[in-house]
C-alpha positions in Angstrom: -0.1 0.2 0.1 1.9 3.7 -1.0 1.9 6.0 1.6 -0.4 9.2 1.1 1.5 12.4 -0.3 2.5 14.3 2.2 1.7 17.5 0.0 2.4 21.7 1.3 -1.5 22.5 2.2 -0.2 26.3 3.0 1.9 28.8 3.3 1.8 30.8 6.4 3.0 34.5 6.0 4.2 36.0 9.5 5.5 39.4 9.9 7.8 40.0 13.0 6.9 43.0 13.4 7.6 44.8 17.5 7.8 44.5 21.0 7.6 46.2 23.7 8.1 46.6 27.4 10.7 43.9 27.7 12.5 43.4 30.5 15.8 44.9 30.8 19.1 42.4 30.8 21.9 45.0 30.1 23.7 47.0 33.1 22.8 50.4 31.0 19.2 49.5 31.5 18.5 48.1 28.5 18.7 45.2 26.1 20.0 44.2 22.4 16.7 42.3 21.7 16.4 39.4 18.6 13.8 36.4 18.2 14.4 33.3 16.7 11.1 31.0 15.3 11.3 27.2 16.1 9.1 25.2 14.5 8.6 21.6 14.4 12.0 21.5 17.2 14.2 23.5 14.3 15.1 27.1 14.3 13.6 28.1 11.0 14.3 32.2 11.0 15.9 34.4 13.2 15.7 38.2 13.0 18.2 41.3 13.4 19.0 42.4 16.8 18.2 45.3 18.0 20.6 47.4 19.9 19.6 49.1 23.3 16.1 49.2 23.5 13.4 47.6 25.0 10.7 48.2 22.7 12.3 46.7 19.0 11.0 47.2 16.2 12.1 44.3 13.7 9.4 44.5 10.3 10.7 41.2 9.2 9.0 38.5 7.2 9.0 35.2 7.2 7.4 32.4 5.3 6.7 29.2 6.4 5.6 26.0 4.4 3.2 24.0 6.4 2.4 20.5 5.2 -0.6 18.4 5.7 1.0 16.3 8.7 2.3 19.9 9.8 -1.1 21.0 10.7 -2.2 21.2 14.3 2.0 21.8 15.0 2.7 24.7 16.9 5.4 28.3 15.9 6.9 29.2 18.7 9.0 32.8 18.8 12.1 33.1 21.8 13.0 36.0 22.3 16.8 36.7 23.6 18.9 39.4 24.4 21.9 39.2 22.5 25.8 39.3 24.5 28.7 40.1 22.7 31.1 38.5 25.4 28.3 35.6 27.1 25.5 34.0 26.3 22.8 35.0 25.1 20.5 35.7 27.9 16.8 34.1 27.0 13.6 36.7 27.8 10.6 34.9 27.3 8.7 32.8 24.3 5.2 32.7 22.8 3.4 29.7 21.3 1.3 30.1 18.1 -1.5 27.5 17.2 -1.3 26.7 13.1 -4.4 25.4 13.3 -6.2 28.3 14.5 -4.8 30.0 11.3 -6.6 28.3 8.7 -9.1 30.8 8.3 -7.2 32.5 5.5 -8.2 35.6 7.4 -4.9 38.7 8.7 -4.3 37.9 12.6 -2.9 41.1 14.0 -1.6 40.0 17.7 0.0 41.7 20.3 0.8 38.1 22.6 2.7 38.4 25.9 6.0 37.4 26.4 6.6 34.1 29.2 9.6 32.9 30.9 8.0 30.6 34.0 4.7 31.5 33.3 5.7 35.3 34.3 5.1 37.6 31.7 7.9 39.5 30.3 6.5 42.3 27.8 4.7 41.7 24.1 5.7 41.1 21.1 3.5 41.8 18.1 2.7 39.3 15.5 1.1 39.2 12.2 -0.4 36.5 10.3 -2.2 35.2 7.1 -2.0 31.8 5.2 -2.1 31.8 2.0 -4.3 29.4 0.1 -2.7 26.9 -2.5 -4.4 29.1 -5.2 -3.4 31.8 -4.1 0.7 30.9 -4.1 0.4 29.2 -7.6 -0.9 32.4 -8.9 1.7 34.2 -7.1 4.6 32.2 -7.8 3.3 32.6 -11.8 3.0 36.2 -11.7 6.1 36.6 -9.9 8.1 34.7 -12.2 6.8 36.7 -15.4 7.3 39.6 -13.3 10.8 39.2 -13.9 11.0 39.2 -17.8 8.7 42.7 -18.0 11.3 44.5 -19.0 9.5 47.9 -19.1 7.7 47.7 -16.2 4.2 48.2 -17.6 2.7 44.9 -15.6 2.7 43.0 -18.7 4.8 40.6 -21.7 4.6 41.7 -25.4 5.4 38.8 -27.5 9.7 39.0 -27.3 9.4 39.2 -23.5 6.9 36.1 -23.4 9.8 34.2 -25.9 11.9 35.1 -23.5 10.5 33.8 -20.7 9.2 30.4 -22.2 12.9 30.3 -23.1 14.1 30.3 -19.6 11.7 27.5 -19.2 11.9 24.8 -22.4 14.9 25.7 -24.3 14.2 22.8 -26.8 10.2 23.9 -27.7 10.0 25.5 -31.5 9.5 28.9 -32.4 6.1 27.8 -34.1 5.2 26.8 -30.5 6.2 29.4 -28.8 4.1 31.8 -31.3 1.0 29.5 -30.6 0.6 29.3 -27.6 1.5 33.3 -27.3 -2.0 33.9 -29.9 -3.2 31.5 -27.6 -2.6 33.5 -24.5 -3.8 36.8 -26.3 -7.8 36.0 -26.4 -8.2 39.4 -26.3 -5.4 40.0 -29.8 -4.4 43.6 -27.0 -0.8 42.9 -28.2 0.1 42.1 -24.6 -0.5 39.3 -21.9 -1.3 40.5 -17.9 0.5 38.6 -15.1 -2.6 36.7 -14.6 -2.9 35.2 -18.3 0.3 34.6 -18.6 0.0 32.0 -15.2 -3.5 30.4 -16.3 -1.2 29.9 -20.1 1.4 28.1 -18.7 -0.1 26.5 -15.6 -3.1 24.8 -18.2 0.3 23.5 -20.7 1.1 21.3 -17.8 4.9 19.7 -19.9 5.9 23.1 -20.3 5.0 23.7 -16.1 6.2 20.8 -15.5 9.6 21.5 -17.0 10.3 24.3 -14.8 9.1 22.6 -11.9 11.4 19.4 -13.0 8.2 17.5 -12.5 7.5 18.0 -8.5 5.1 20.7 -8.1 6.4 21.4 -4.4 9.1 23.1 -6.3 6.9 26.1 -6.6 5.8 26.1 -3.3 9.7 25.8 -2.0 10.7 29.1 -4.4 7.7 31.4 -3.6 8.7 30.5 0.1 12.8 30.9 -0.8 12.3 34.1 -2.5 12.6 37.6 -1.3 14.3 41.2 -2.0 17.7 39.7 -3.0 16.3 36.2 -4.1 13.1 36.6 -6.1 11.1 34.0 -7.6 12.7 34.4 -11.4 16.8 34.9 -10.4 15.9 31.5 -8.7 14.8 29.9 -11.5 17.0 31.9 -14.0 20.3 30.8 -11.5 19.1 27.5 -10.3 20.3 28.5 -7.4 18.0 26.2 -5.3 20.8 25.8 -2.6 18.6 28.3 -0.3 15.3 26.3 -0.9 14.5 24.4 1.7 13.6 20.1 1.1 15.5 20.7 -2.5 17.7 18.6 -3.7 19.5 20.2 -6.8 19.4 17.7 -10.0 22.6 17.2 -12.4 20.6 17.8 -15.6 19.8 21.8 -14.1 23.2 22.2 -15.1 23.7 24.4 -19.0 25.7 23.3 -21.0 26.6 24.0 -24.3 29.5 22.8 -27.4 32.2 24.7 -28.4 33.9 23.9 -31.5 37.6 24.7 -31.4 38.7 26.5 -34.7 42.2 25.0 -34.9 41.7 21.1 -33.8 37.5 21.6 -34.9 37.1 19.1 -31.9 33.6 19.6 -29.7 34.1 20.8 -26.2 31.9 20.8 -23.7 30.9 24.3 -21.9 28.9 24.9 -18.4 27.0 28.5 -18.5 24.9 29.9 -16.3 21.7 29.5 -17.6 19.9 33.1 -17.9 23.6 33.1 -20.5 21.5 30.4 -22.4 18.7 31.8 -22.4 20.5 35.1 -23.8 21.8 32.8 -26.1 18.7 31.2 -27.7 16.9 34.1 -27.4 19.6 36.6 -29.7 20.7 33.3 -32.6 18.7 30.0 -31.9 15.0 31.7 -32.2 13.8 33.1 -35.7 11.9 36.3 -34.0 15.5 36.6 -32.2 17.7 36.8 -35.0 15.2 39.1 -36.9 14.7 41.3 -33.4 18.6 41.3 -32.4 19.3 44.3 -33.6 16.1 45.7 -32.7 14.9 47.8 -29.8 12.8 45.4 -28.1 15.9 42.3 -27.8 18.5 44.8 -26.8 16.1 45.7 -23.9 15.9 42.3 -23.0 19.5 41.9 -22.9 19.9 44.9 -20.8 17.7 44.4 -18.6 19.1 40.5 -17.9 22.6 42.5 -17.8 21.8 45.3 -15.4 19.1 43.2 -13.0 22.2 40.5 -12.8 25.0 43.6 -12.1 22.5 44.6 -9.3 21.9 41.0 -7.7 25.7 40.8 -7.8 26.9 44.3 -6.2 24.5 43.3 -3.2 26.9 41.8 -0.1 24.5 38.8 0.6 25.8 37.9 -3.6 29.0 36.6 -1.1 27.4 33.2 -0.5 27.3 32.4 -4.2 31.2 32.1 -4.7 31.5 29.3 -3.3 29.1 27.3 -5.8 30.5 29.0 -8.4 33.9 27.7 -8.1 32.8 24.3 -8.2 30.7 24.9 -10.7 33.4 26.0 -12.9 36.5 24.5 -11.0 38.5 27.3 -10.2 41.9 27.1 -8.7 41.7 29.0 -5.4 45.7 29.2 -5.2 46.1 31.3 -7.6 44.2 34.7 -6.2 46.2 37.0 -5.2 43.6 37.9 -2.5 42.0 35.1 0.3 37.7 34.6 -0.4 37.0 36.2 2.6 38.2 39.9 1.6 35.6 40.1 -1.2 32.5 42.2 -0.1 30.4 40.9 -3.0 30.5 38.3 -6.2 31.2 41.0 -7.9 34.4 41.9 -6.3 35.0 38.2 -6.7 34.3 38.0 -10.2 37.1 40.3 -11.3 39.6 39.4 -8.8 43.1 40.1 -9.4 45.6 36.7 -9.6 49.1 36.2 -8.3 51.6 37.8 -11.2 52.8 33.4 -11.3 49.3 32.2 -12.5 49.3 34.0 -16.1 52.9 34.2 -16.9 52.8 37.0 -20.3 54.2 35.4 -23.2 56.7 37.3 -25.0 56.1 40.3 -23.7 58.9 41.5 -26.1 58.0 40.4 -28.9 55.2 42.7 -31.0 54.1 40.1 -33.0 52.1 38.5 -29.9 49.2 39.1 -28.6 47.6 38.5 -25.1 44.4 38.2 -23.8 43.6 40.3 -21.2 41.2 37.6 -19.6 40.7 34.2 -19.2 38.3 33.6 -22.4 37.5 32.3 -25.6 38.3 35.6 -28.2 38.4 35.4 -31.6 41.3 36.6 -33.6 41.6 38.1 -36.8 44.9 38.3 -38.7 43.8 41.8 -40.4 41.1 44.4 -39.4 39.4 44.2 -42.6 38.6 40.5 -42.3 37.4 41.9 -38.5 34.9 44.3 -40.0 32.8 42.2 -42.2 31.5 40.1 -39.4 
């Protein structure tokens, strides 16, 4: 007998707003409060530490996935005073039953913080349980928004083509065009986020390719998304290491074949998924070939490049560095600066190498050209030949 599938039945959005009248735990008459969120015996979230206050304001959001088997569990909010020199001091805790929140209403509550039945201030929490259909709609609409280059709240044909290319890279141009025409039932020339959601969700083959045949991935990606890793970037980058309960599959890696001109040999090269989408947009599809010099394609490519650049300027992008090193099998011994010195991913990307790592060939010979970076480079013997490309 097959065991029943323990599917997700809700996504609880928890807003940790603030606290008041907490006890003084430090010599100066203040505390440095923070909150640990416990679910199923495991810490699932930790707020920032707010220094020197008895009325901290966090205004932080935690999204908690709830499976069918977890519907009667409790969320515990443990309030602590952070201490630099010793163990953090426990102030008190609050327990909230999950089953009381399945009415899908907003619960805006001030709850007493207790330690051994003694009240030690109050904490302000706000809860709302999202229905399954709400989670699915929010996921697809957030995914569509990632490709809305102009910020118009809808996708034109080129943007929709880029979106589908990110999901199903083997999908033919005719199939993409047909899906677009069916989705644009009112012939407005663009698709609303809701139309994109309904179109993809009604085409199970396309949806399954994005979700790798696992509908739970939709829930996991949406729950893991935030202002740094939004739904679109998580899927485009296949940056699934931050998603709970998800094991990344080897086939998620994008591999292209590159022909070495000298030998004619084909070699495999790994590339990020968003680069593969850009290449497909420019060269593989008829629409891309026709539009690559037009404003639409340029805007999409600029959007992909700029949004990626901003993401990698963020200090949080440091966590991408170890994966990049492993993915490209980089030799860290060649780096001039230690790994922990990089403030973000972009600083690591344009890192300096030790002088011995890339010795310059024939520096005194003017007939020898040296590439300034590790890359694939096209070299033409004559300038005239290069200008004919």
